[in-house]
C-alpha positions in Angstrom: 93.3 78.4 80.3 92.3 80.6 83.3 90.9 78.8 86.3 89.0 80.2 89.3 87.7 78.8 92.6 84.5 79.9 94.4 84.4 80.1 98.2 80.9 80.1 99.6 80.3 81.5 103.1 77.4 81.5 105.5 76.8 85.2 105.3 75.2 85.4 101.8 78.5 86.3 100.2 80.6 84.2 97.8 84.2 85.0 97.0 85.6 84.1 93.6 89.4 83.8 93.3 91.3 83.7 90.0 93.9 81.0 90.4 97.5 81.8 89.6 98.7 80.0 86.5 101.7 77.8 86.1 103.7 80.5 84.2 103.2 83.3 86.8 104.0 80.9 89.7 107.2 79.7 88.2 108.3 83.1 87.2 107.7 84.2 90.8 109.9 81.3 92.0 112.6 82.4 89.5 112.6 85.9 90.8 112.9 84.6 94.4 115.7 82.3 93.4 117.6 85.2 91.8 117.2 87.2 95.1 118.4 84.2 97.1 121.4 83.5 94.9 122.3 87.2 95.1 122.2 87.2 98.9 124.3 84.0 99.0 126.9 85.4 96.7 127.1 88.6 98.7 127.6 86.6 101.9 130.3 84.3 100.3 132.2 87.4 99.0 132.0 89.0 102.4 133.3 85.9 104.1 136.1 85.5 101.6 137.1 89.1 102.1 137.1 88.7 105.9 139.2 85.5 105.7 141.8 87.2 103.5 141.9 90.4 105.5 142.0 88.7 108.9 143.6 85.2 108.6 143.0 83.0 111.6 145.9 82.0 113.9 147.5 78.5 113.5 145.7 75.9 115.5 146.2 72.3 116.5 144.8 69.7 113.9 142.1 68.5 116.3 140.9 72.0 117.0 141.0 72.8 113.2 138.8 69.7 112.5 136.3 70.8 115.2 136.2 74.3 113.7 135.6 72.9 110.2 132.7 70.7 111.5 131.1 73.7 113.2 131.5 75.8 110.1 129.9 73.1 108.0 127.0 72.8 110.3 126.5 76.6 110.2 126.6 76.6 106.5 123.9 73.9 106.3 121.7 75.9 108.7 122.3 79.1 106.8 121.5 77.5 103.5 118.3 76.0 104.8 117.2 79.4 106.2 118.0 81.2 103.0 116.5 78.8 100.5 113.5 77.5 102.6 113.1 79.8 105.5 113.0 82.7 103.0 109.7 81.4 101.6 108.3 80.5 105.1 109.0 83.9 106.7 107.8 86.0 103.7 104.6 84.0 103.2 103.8 84.0 106.9 104.6 87.7 107.6 103.8 89.2 104.2 100.2 88.0 103.7 101.1 85.0 101.5 103.5 86.9 99.3 107.3 86.6 98.7 109.0 89.3 96.8 108.6 87.3 93.6 104.9 86.7 94.2 104.4 90.4 95.1 105.9 91.5 91.8 103.7 89.0 89.9 100.5 90.0 91.8 99.9 86.6 93.3 99.6 85.2 96.9 99.2 82.0 98.9 95.9 81.5 100.8 94.5 78.5 102.7 91.4 76.6 101.5 88.4 78.8 102.0 90.3 81.9 101.3 91.7 82.3 104.8 95.2 83.9 105.2 98.1 81.5 105.2 99.4 80.7 108.7 102.9 79.7 109.9 102.1 75.9 110.0 100.7 75.8 106.4 103.7 77.8 105.1 106.1 75.4 106.8 104.5 72.4 105.4 104.2 73.6 101.8 107.8 74.8 101.8 109.4 71.8 103.4 107.7 69.8 100.6 109.3 72.3 98.2 112.7 70.7 99.1 111.5 67.3 97.7 109.9 69.0 94.7 113.1 71.0 93.9 115.2 67.8 94.2 113.0 65.8 91.8 113.9 67.3 88.4 113.9 71.0 89.7 110.1 71.3 90.1 109.3 69.0 87.1 106.8 67.0 89.2 105.4 70.2 90.6 104.7 71.4 87.1 102.9 68.2 86.2 100.9 68.2 89.4 99.9 71.9 88.9 98.7 71.2 85.4 96.6 68.2 86.4 95.1 69.7 89.5 91.8 71.5 89.1 93.0 74.1 91.6 96.5 74.5 90.2 98.0 72.9 93.3 101.6 71.6 93.5 102.5 68.9 95.9 103.2 71.3 98.7 99.8 73.0 98.3 98.1 69.6 98.5 100.0 68.7 101.7 99.3 72.1 103.3 95.8 72.8 102.1 96.7 76.0 100.2 96.1 77.5 96.8 97.9 80.3 95.0 95.6 83.1 93.7 95.8 86.4 92.0 95.6 89.4 94.3 92.4 90.7 92.9 89.1 89.0 93.7 85.5 89.8 93.4 82.5 89.1 95.5 79.0 88.1 94.6 75.9 88.7 96.7 73.0 86.3 96.7 69.6 87.1 95.3 68.3 87.8 98.8 70.9 90.4 99.3 70.2 92.0 95.9 66.5 92.3 96.8 67.5 94.0 100.1 69.6 96.5 98.1 66.7 97.4 95.9 64.4 97.9 98.8 66.5 100.7 100.3 69.7 101.1 102.3 71.9 98.1 102.3 71.2 96.3 105.7 74.9 95.3 105.8 75.9 98.9 106.6 72.7 100.3 107.9 74.1 100.9 111.4 77.1 102.9 110.2 77.0 106.7 110.7 77.7 109.0 107.7 81.2 109.8 109.2 82.0 106.1 109.5 80.9 105.4 105.9 83.0 108.3 104.7 86.0 107.0 106.7 85.7 103.6 105.0 85.5 105.2 101.5 88.5 107.4 102.2 90.5 104.4 103.5 89.8 102.4 100.3 90.8 105.4 98.1 94.1 106.0 99.9 95.1 102.5 101.0 97.6 102.0 98.1 99.6 105.0 99.3 100.3 103.2 102.6 102.9 100.6 103.2 101.9 97.2 104.5 102.5 98.0 108.2 100.6 101.3 108.2 97.8 99.8 106.1 97.3 96.9 108.6 97.3 99.3 111.6 94.8 101.8 110.1 92.5 99.0 108.8 92.5 97.4 112.2 91.5 100.7 113.9 88.6 101.3 111.5 87.4 97.7 111.4 87.3 97.6 115.3 84.7 100.3 115.2 82.5 99.2 112.3 82.6 95.4 112.6 80.1 95.3 115.6 77.7 97.5 113.5 77.6 95.4 110.4 74.6 93.3 109.6 76.8 90.4 108.6 79.8 88.8 110.2 83.0 88.9 108.2 85.3 87.2 110.7 86.7 85.0 107.9 88.4 87.9 106.1 91.0 90.4 107.2 90.3 94.0 108.0 91.8 95.4 104.8 89.7 93.2 102.5 86.6 93.9 104.6 86.9 97.7 104.2 87.6 97.4 100.5 84.6 95.2 100.0 82.3 97.6 101.9 83.7 100.6 99.9 83.2 99.0 96.5 79.9 97.2 97.1 77.7 98.4 99.9 79.0 101.9 100.0 80.0 102.2 96.3 
C-alpha cells in the first residue's frame, strides 16, 4: 500500500511526498551493503598483497603486541567509517541519498520536507548499528510497517522520513483564483528573460551533474528569489526553480 505525507507551509503551498516503501528501502540498503563489502574486500586484498610483498622486519615481542593493538584499533575505526560513516557522509553531502537510494529513486528528508543535515544523519545512522545488530533490521522492518510514515527506529530518533524523489505541489483556492485573474502574482516581478532562464534550467537540469546543478541553481535563485511574491526559504534552489517552471511558468 502506497503512503504519502502532506507538508503544509505558510505560503499557500502544500507539498505532498510519496513515502518510500519497505521494499525499496531495504533493496537500497542491500545495494549499499554490496558496495561496502566490495570496498572492504578490495582493501583486505591490497593489505594482504602488501604484507606478502613487503614483510615487516622482526621486532621485540613487546613492540609486536603494541603494533597489533594499534592495528586492531585502526581496523575498528576503518570498519566504523565504512559501514556507518558511508551512510552519514553520502546522506549529508548527497542531498539525502546514498548510491543505493539514488538508484532506487529515494532520499532522506527531515520532518517538514527540509534537507537532511549532518546531525540528523549521524543520529539515524548511529541507531542503525543497534537495528542491524537486532536480527539484521528485523525490528526496523516491523517498525516501518507499523509507522504511519514508514519510519524505522533511526528515523524516529532523528526526525526524518524517506521519500521518493518526485513530489508534487498543490496551491490553495486563493492562489488558483489569482491564477485565473491574470498573471501569477508569484512570478509577476520576473522579467521575460528571467522567466525564460528558469524554464531553460528546468529543461536542461538533468544533463548537469550534482555539483554543476547546485551552482547554476544558486546563481539563478539569487536573482529571482527577491522578486517572488512568496518566500520559499524552506526549499532548496533546485526544487524552487523546478516548481516555478512546472507551475507558475508552465
